[in-house]
N, C-alpha and C positions, 0 to 999 in steps of 0.2 A: 424626564417627565414622570411624575408619580402616577401609579396605576389608577388612582381615584381622582385625578385632577380633572378640571373642566375641559382640558385640551384632549382628553382621551378619545372623544368621539368627534373632534372638530375637523378631522381630515378624511374626506371621502365617505362619511357616514352621516345620514340624516335620521333623526329620530322618527319613528313611525307615527303618522298622524291620521287618525280617523277624521274624515271630513266633518267640519262644523260650519254651518251657514246660519243666516238669520231665520231660516225656515225649519231647521232641524239638523239632524246628524246623519252621517252616512251609514245607517243601519237599515237593512231591507230584508223582507221575506225573500228567501232564495228562489222560490218558485215564481213569484210575481214581480219582484223588484219594486214593490211598494213599501213605503215607510210606514211606521206605526209601532205600536207596542209589540214586545216579543213574548212568546209563549213558551212554557216548558217543553223541551224536546223538539223545538222548531229549528229547521235549518234556516240560518240567516246568512246574508252576505254583508261584509263590511267593505266600505269603499273609502279610499284615502290615498296617501302617498307613503312610500317607504315601508309598506306593510310586510313585504317579503321580497324574494328574489326577482330579478328582472324577468326571467323566464319562469312561467308558472309551473308549480309542482303539484301533482295529484297523488292521493293515497287513500287507503282505507282509514278507519278511525285511528287517529293518533293525536297526542297533545303537543307534539313538536313536529313541524313540517317545514323543510326548506329554511330553517333558522327562525321560523315564526312560532309564537305561542300566543294564546289569548286567554285572558282572565275575565270571567263573567261573574260578578258578585263575589270575587275572591276565589272562585273555583276555576281550576285549569279546565278549559273546554276542549272538546275534540274537534279537530280540523279535518277537512277532506281536500282543500285546495288552498294554495298560498302563492301569491304573486304581488309584485310591488303595489298594484292598485286595488287588489281585491283579495279577501280571505273568505272562504266558506266555512262556517262553524256551526256546531250543534249546541243549542242552548241547554244548559244543565237543568235537570228536573227540579233541583232544589230552589230555583227562583220562584216556584209556586207559592202563592200567598203574599208575595212582596208587592208593594205599590210601584216600586222602580228598582233598578239595579244599575251597576256600573260595568263598563266594558273597557278593557285596555289591551293593546297589542304590544308585544315585545318582539323585537327583531335583532338577531345576533347579540342577545344579551342586553340590548338597550330598550328601556321602557318608553312608550309613547304617551300621548295625551289620554286622559280618562274622560269618557262621555257617560252621561246618565240617560237611561231610556226607561219608558214605562213598561211594566209587566202586566200582561193580560192573560185571562184563562185560556183563550184560544185565538189563533190568527190564521185561519185556513187559506192556503194558496194551492191552486191546481197547477201542476207542472205542465207547461205548454212548450211547444217547439221553439218559441221565440223568447221564453222566460219573461212573459208579460202577457199582452193580449194575443188573441188568435187561437189557432188550432191546438187543442190539448193533446198531450201524449196519451192516446187511448188505444187499447188493444181490442179489436173486433172479435167476434165469436171464433173465427178461424185462426186467431193469433196474429193476423196482419194488423198494421197500424191504420187507424182511422184517418181519412182525409177526404177532401172534396171529391176526389176520383175513386175513393174506396169507402163509401158511407156504410154505416151500420143500418140494418133493417129494423123496423119496428118489431117488437116481440122477440128480440135476441138480446143476449147478454154482452156487455162491454166491461172492461176494467180500466181504471185510471188511477192516478197517484196524487196524493195531497200531503203537504207538510203543514205544521202549525196546529195540530189537533189538541195539544195540551196533555194533561195527565191521562194515563191509561190504567186499565183495571188490573194490571200485574206489576209488581214492583220490579223495576229494571235498573241496573247500574248505568250511568252515563256511558255511552259508547258501546254498550253491550247489544249484540244483535239478538232480536227476539227469535224464539223458536216456537214451532207449532206444527200442526194444529193442536189445540186452539191457539190462535194468535192474540196478543193483547188488543183490546178494543178501547176506543176513546171513552173516557168517563162521561163526557158531555154528549148530549144527543146529537145525532148526525142526520141531516136531511139533504135532499137534492132537488133542484128544479131544472127544468128544460124549457127554454124559451119563455121563462117567466111563470110557468105552470109547475106546481108542486108535484113531484113524483110520489105515488103512494108508498108508504113505509114498507109494504110487503114486497115492493120491487127492489128494495135495497137488500141484496142477498148476502153481502159481506162487507165489513169495514174493519180491517185488522191492520195492526202495525207489522208490516212484513220486513222492514228494514229500520235501522235507527232513524227516527225522525221522519218516517215515510209510511203513510197509511195507504193501503190499496182498497179501493171501493169497487165492488162488482155490482153492476146495475142492470136490471132487466128493463129495457126501453119499453114504455107503455105502448099499447096498440094505437092510442090516439095522440101520441107524442107529435109535436110539430116537426116538420121535415124541412130540409134545406142543407146547404153546404156549410153553414156557419150558425148553428143553433146555439144560443147562449147556454152555457153549463155553469151552474152555481152550486157550491156546497156550503151549507151552514152547519157550524159546529158550535153548540151552545148559543151564545148571543151574537156571534160574529160570522160574516159571510165572505166568501172569496170574491174576487173582482168579477164584474158582470160581463166582461168581454172575452173570457175564455170560451172556446166553442167546440162543438162536435158536429160531424156531418151525419145526417139521418135521412134515410129514404123510406 
C-alpha cells in the first residue's frame, strides 16, 4: 500500500468532523456553549467526532495537543483541551476585520472537514459553574465563591471572568499570557447589568485581560442592587451581550 493511497486511513481511523447540521455548525462560546459568531481572542469549543483522543487531554497553551491541531483562517490556533467529541481553542487575533473565517481540525495528521463561521467584534460569555445558565464563577470580597448559601453583600466588590471580549489595547501574540499591572483592556466599551438594571460605570473597578482569552471584571455591587439567590448578571462589550441567565447571589 502506498503511503499516500486512499487506503492509508481506512483502517481504524476516522477523519475528524466538526458537527454540521441544518441549523449551524458545532462551534460555541466556551463559557456559554451558545453558537454564534466568533471574536478575536475568544475561547471557543468545537463539537464533533474524531476530533481527538478518546480520553481528554488538557494543557496550557499549545498548538498540538493529544494529536489534535486546529487551523482558524489558516492560522494554527492554541488549544487547551482535546478529546474525541470536543476541542477547546483560542481564536487568533488576526481574524479581526473579517466577515467570516474557516475552521478545520487535524487529528493524527489527518485533516477533517472545513466549516465557515461568522467573525464578530465581540461575543461576551460569563464563565458559569455549569458552562451555560445558572450560577456564575464569582469571587466574593473574602475570596470565597459566590453561591445561594454564600451571597455577596451590597456595597462590596466581587470578581468574575468573561471570554469573547475581542481586541485589547495592547498588542499580544496569540497564546501569549498577558502581564501587568496594567493589564490589557478591551478596546470596546464594557458595561454590566444586575437584574436588568445598569450598574453605574463608576462601579466597574477593573476589566483586564488576566489570562489568554479571559477578562476579569471587578465590580462594586450598588447599594440599591436587586437581591436574591439568582440575580441575572449580564455583561455587554461593544454591541454584544452575554446570555441573560447567568446569575449572582446578592443579599
